[in-house]
N, C-alpha and C positions, 0 to 999 in steps of 0.2 A: 503493499499500500504505499502510495507515494505521501510524503510529508510536506507541508508548506511551511516554510520558515515563518517565525513568530514576526519578524521584523515586516515581511510582506503581507501577513494576515492584518497587522496594525495599518498598513497603508491602504488595505483595501477598506477597511472599516472607515477609514478617514475620508476616501474616496466617496463611499456611500452616505455618510453623513452630511457631507458637502453639497451632493446631489440632492439629498432629501430636503436640505435647507434651502436648495434654490427652487424645488418645486412644489413645496408645502406653503401654502398660502396661510398668513397667520389669521386666527380667528376675527372676525369681527368685532369691534370695541362697541358695546350698545349701553346707553342709558336708559334709566326708568325714571317717569317724573310724572306729575300731575295732581290736580284738585279735582275733587268731586262732590258734587251736592246739588241738590233740586232745590230752589228758594223762591219763594211766592213773595211777588210784591204785594199782593191784597192782604198779608196778614201783618200784625203789629211785630211779630216777633222777630229776633234778631239772633242770626246764628255766628257767634263769636267763635275765635280760635279754640276755646275749651270744646266746643261742640264736635270739633273734629278728630279722628284718631290720626294722628301723624305718625308715618313709619320712616326710619332711616335706615339706609345700607341694606343688609342682609334681611332686615326685617320685613323688606318689602315682598319677597319671596312667600311669605305666608299668605299674602292676598291673592296667590293663583297657586293653591294646593294641588291642582287636577294637573298641571303642567310644567310647573316651576319648581317643584320639589327637588332635594338635593339628588344628584345621580339621573335625573330624567335627561331624555334626548335634546331638549332645545336647551338646558343649562349646559350641555356639553358641546353646543356648536357656536358658541360667541364666548367673549370675555366680556360678561356681565358687569356694568358699573351702575347698581341701583342707588338713586340719588335721594329723592324724599318724595313721598306722596301724601296726602292729607284727604281724608273722607269723612264724610257726615252724614248723618240720616238726614232726609229733606227735612227744611225749615224755613226761617225767613231769611231775609238778605243778610249777607255779610258786611258788616262795618268796614269802611275802607282800610283803617288802620290795621285791622286783622287780615283781611286780604293781602295787604302789602307785606306782613310779617311772613305769611306763608310763602308767598311769591319770592320772598328774600332768601327763605330757607332752600327753595329750591334751585335759584339761581347760584347762590355760595356754593351749594354741593356740587352742581355741574361745573362749576370752574375748577373745582380741584382735580378732576379726572381727564381733562382735555387731552387730545381731541378724542371724537367720537365718531364712528362709520354711521351709526343708526341710533336712533330715540324711540323708545315706546311711552308715547303721550296717552296715558291713560284718564281720561276724565269722564265727567258726565254730561256735560254741556249746557246744563240748565243752573248755573250759578248766577245770582244777581249778587252785584256789589252795589253798596250804597253810593250813588254818585258816579258811576262807573257804568256805561254801556258797554256791552259785549266784553266781558271779565275773560272768559276763555280766549278771544282773539288777542286782547291784552297782554296774557299769560304767554301764547306762544310766540307772540312777537317779542318778547323779551328773552324766552328761551333760545330763540332763533337767533338773536344777536349774539349770544354767548356760545352756542354750537357752531354757527358758521352757517353758509348757504348749501354746502355740499353734504352735510349730514342728511340722511334720509329718516324723517320724521313720519312714523306710523302712529296714527291716532285713532283710540278705541272709545265710542261712544253709546250712551244709552239713546234708544230710538225717540225718546222724549227729550232729547237736546235740541240746541239749536245750532246750524251751521251759517255762521256770517261768511260774507267773501272773505274776509282776512283770515278766519281760520282755514277756509278752503284752499286758500293760496299757499299758506305756510304749512300745511300738511302735505305731505308726498303721496302718502296713503291714507284712506280714512275708511273707517265702517261703524255699523251699530248694530245693535242687537236686531233679530228678526221676530223675536217672539215677546207676546204681553199677555200674561206675566212674563217676567225676563228669564225663563227657566234656561236659556241659552246664553247668559252673561260670562261664564266661564269659556265656553266654546267660542264667543266672539272676540275676547282678547286673544286667546290661543291664535285664532285666525289672523288677528292683527299682528301678533309676533310673527306666526309662520311666514306671512306675505313678508315681512320686513326682512327676514333670513333669506328668503328667497331670491329678492332683489338683488341683495349683498353677494350671497354666494354665486349667483349666477353671472354676476358681472352686468347685469342689465342696468341697474342704478335705478332712478327714479321713473316711474311712467311717463310716457311723453304727453298724454292728454288727461285732462282733468275737466269734465263736465258738469257744472252747477246749474240746477233749475229750481227758483223758487216756486213754490206752489203756495198759493193765497188761501189756505186751509188751517184751521187752528181747532182743535177738538179735545175734549177730556181724554184722558186714556181711557176712563171706563167705557168709551164708545168706540173705541179702536183696538179692542181685545184681538189676538190673533187665534182665539179659541172659536170664534165667529166670524161669518161673512160681512163685510167684504174685505175686512183687514186680512182674513185667513188664505183668501186667494192671492190677495194685493202681495203680501210678504213672500207666498210661494214664487210669486212672479220676480221678484228680486233676486232670490237664488237662483234661479233660470237663467236671467240675465248676468250673473254675476259669473256662470259656467261658458258663457259665450265666449268663443276662439277671438283672441284680441281683445278681451277684457280682463281687467284685473280684480276689479273688486265693483259692486253694486251695492247702494245703502238708500235707504228712504227714512227720513226723520218725520215724525209727527209734528214735532213742536212743542215746546212747553206753554199751555195756555194761561197759567197763573202768575206770569209776569208779565206786566205792561211795558215792552220794550220793542223797538222797531226790527229785530232780529227774528222775532219769536214768529214763525209760520212753518209750513211743511218745506222741506228741501228733499229732491233728488240729487244724488251725487253718483256719477260712475266714472272710474280711473282704468286707464289701459294704454296700448299701444298701437291700436288700430282706431283711427279716427272715426271712419265710418261706423264701425261697430259700437266704439263707445257713445258715438251720438245718437244712433239709433235706440241703443238699450235705454239710455237717458230719457229720451222723449217718449218712448213707448212706456216707462214706468211713470212719468208725470202725467201723461195723458190717462192713463188707467185709473191714477189716483183723483184725476178731476172728474173723471167719469161716474166714479162710484160715490161721490161726494154726498148724494142724496140717501144713501143706503146705509150708512153709518148709524148706529143706534147703540142704546146701552146695552151691556153685556147681561144684564137683570132687569127684569120689570122695576118701574120707579114707582114712586109715590109721596106724599108727604109722610113726614114721620108718624102722624096720627094715623094714616091710612095704612102703613105698613104693621103698625101694632096692631090694628082692628084685625087683619089678615092673618097675622102670626096668631094670635090669641084664638081665633076661630079655627085655625088650620089643626089637622089631626097629625101633619107631618111634623117631626121632631128628630132632630134639632131644626128649627126654622132661624135660618141667620138673617140678619138685618144688617145692611152697611150704613153706619153714620158717617154720610160721605163727605159734607162741607169740610169737616175739620180732620181729614186724613192725614195722620202725622208722616205717613209715608209719600204724600205728594207734596208736602211742604206746609201744612196747616200746624198751627200752634199745638195742636193736640189738647189744649186745655179750654177748649169751650164747652160750657156745662149746659147748654140750652137743652140738649137732647135729654140728658140724664134728668134735669129738672123736671121736664116733662114725663118721662117714664114713671118716677117716684110721685108723681101727682096724681097718677090713676089708680083709680080704687081696685082695680083689679090685683094690683101688685103690694097693697098695704097689709094684706095678711099673710104670714107664713105659708100658709095652705094654698095661696094663689099660683099662678104658674110659675113656674121655674125660669129666671131670667137672669144671664150673666151678663154683665157690661164691662167691656174692656177697650178703654181703660180711661182714668183720669188722673192727672197729677195732683198730688194733695201732699205737700211736705207737713203741713199742720197735722193733719189726720196720720201720716206714718208716725209722727213722733207720739203721738196721742195712743195710737195702737202699740207703739213697743214698749211705752209705759204701762199699759193696762194688760197686754198678754192676752194669748189667744183664749177664746171662749168669754171675755169679758165685754160688758157695755163700754161703748166709746160714743164720743161726739167730738167732729172735728171739721173743719174747712177744707174743701178741695176745690180746685178748677180756678179759671178766670184770672189767675195771677198774670198773664200773658196777654190773652184775647178776651176783653170782657165786654164787648160791643154788643153781644147779643143776650148776656145773662151774668149776673154778678157770682161770686165765690159762692158755693154750695154748701149748707149746712148738712151735715150726712149725721145721723143718729141711728146706730147698729149695733152688731155683735160682731167683734173680729173673730174670723173662723179660720184664717191662716197668715202667716207671716213668712216671708221669703227674703233672705239679705244676700247680696252680693252678686245681683244681676248687671250684666254688663251694659245695659241701657237704663234700666229703670233704677238700679241701686238697691232700694227697698220695696218689695210689693208686699200689700195687706190686701186680705180679702173682707170687706164689710158687708155683713147681711143686713138688710132694712127690709121689712116684710117678706115677699118671695124673690128680691132682687139680691143678686150678689155682685157686689161693685169692686172691681179690683181698682185698688188707688196705688199709686206709684210716688216715690221719691222724685223721679226725671220721669218725663214722657217716653213711652215705650210703645212700638207696633206690636199687635199678637197676631201671629201667623202661622204659629204651629201648635199642635194639640199638646206638645209638653209643655208649651207657656201655660196652660190651664192646668193639666193633671198635676204639675209639681207642687201647685198650690190647693192641691185636694179638690178641684173642681172637674166634673165629668161633662165636658161640653156635650158629648154625643147621648147622654140622658137628659140634658135640659129640655125644656120646651121651647125658649127662644135664648138665642146667642146674639148680643148686638156689640158689633166691633167697629172702633173707628178706622175705617178701611175704604178703599172702593171696591175693585173687583178682588174677589176672594182669592188669596194665594192657595197653591194647590191642595196643601192638607185641609185646609179649611173648605174648599171646593169640592173634595172629594168626601166629604163628611156631611155636607149639608143634605137635608131632606126636602129642604126649599129656601128660597133666598129671594130677597127684596132690596133694593137699592134705594134707600131714603135721601131724597133731595133735602139736605139740611143745610143750615147757615155755617159759614166760615171761611177762612182763608183760601180755601181751594172748592169753593161754591161749582158744583159740577152744572148749574145753569149758568152758562158764561154769559147770557145776556144781562145777569143781574150784576156784573162785574163792572165798576167805572172804568173802563178802557179810556186813555186818552192818547197813547203814544203808538200803539202798533200801527201797522200799516194798514189801511183802508183803501177800497174794500176788501173785505176778509171774510169768508164762508165760515160758519152760517151766520154770523152776525149781519151781513148784507146778502140777502138771500136772492135778490135780483141782478146781483153782479152779473157783469158781462164776460164772456169766457177769457182767461188771462192768456198772455203769450208764454207757450211753454215750450219754446225754442230753446235750443242749447245755448247756454252762455260758457265759454271758454274761460277758466281761470288760468292766471299766471302761472308758471313753474316757481316754485320757493325761490329759485335762484334770482328771478326778476321782479317779485312781489316788492313792493316798497315797505320799508318797516317803518310803520307809522310813528 
């Protein structure tokens, strides 16, 4: 057997290593940043920095458990440089100083790890900032100034976000959810990241064409659920358009109706390298959206609260869910309007412990929480709840009842207490919290499946509650996210706007080509 001298073996290894170094392309350097909140300008609430969960560096991976966990294929395809993300439950507008602070955290962090090949810009798209129009457009402008014109920015959004021309110009790739409720949130974020990696790994760089079409439609999310038509077929068409040869991505935004800002309206965007395919796809989607505008309707039958309660009490279907929709904290309501609970507690049917069992979720009441903690489970208590933020419709509510449960340490509510008054079980919280899952109730000793009526401050029911319901009505109640948009005092949105201006002429839905990010003016 012929042996190879050790000196020659070393030389072969050095040549191989040099060849590998020449052919092996360095992994792309990708940052992650963004601020996400949906905030109503029709609510007196304010969302301060304390309302946000701020993550830095490697903490950010925990926001994407399905595809960016340690050792995942995507983690191995790039040198990831997570900067800062901030995310909040929906609420009121963000004070300017708080926005500036969070934007500052992002920019300072991005400056530390320059340069970047790509940036995953993870936002909601419906943030309102006091005294500042188009906050997401402002933020991406500042980010672009730091990372430079060559960095590919891939933006992921909620379909209830708003896409201004500035955001469209400075995003190279852009997409949004295709489901409402947003069961595809993680899937959408992963798609955004995958597309960014594809453009970097292939060497294709930024898509050549970006079509942006504003559609003058503004509807509440509860009328645009993809569980039902016409949104079901409309969003199926989005997926079909995105799969067309020459198209990179297609997206359709409903816009956010509870902020009075010029950018708030529907938008279609399509990106890709084939101009004809991009244009045809964008115009087809925009025209589809406009043609079905009259077919949108609420995802559940609606009525006044009194009408909904009457039907629920008379029904043999249990549990009978009622959405207290006007103060929905997951849409931007303050979450502490007491009007509905006041109406419920005033009804004779619920004044006796033997009346129909009703669970109400929920009302913030720090005063009641302190009283409940002091009294303990099983004891009588009297305390105030609600209307600390939004007292336009009813004052703080004095509740007298028995403490049935106390839970401490919830990530959103802090402390929760169940107060029984008559046959009503009121969930009182230290801080506002939306109730979406069965475990939210059962850990408090409540059995929603056995209740006669469950009233939740929510719009469309989230999947677990939706699957649990025996029947369901959506109550058109007052609040900062009133479902009856005609009752809202709009002054600044673009008009005409459907359905506020029902006899408006057909709009121009031809493609508007937006500039590439290298050419866009940094305002």
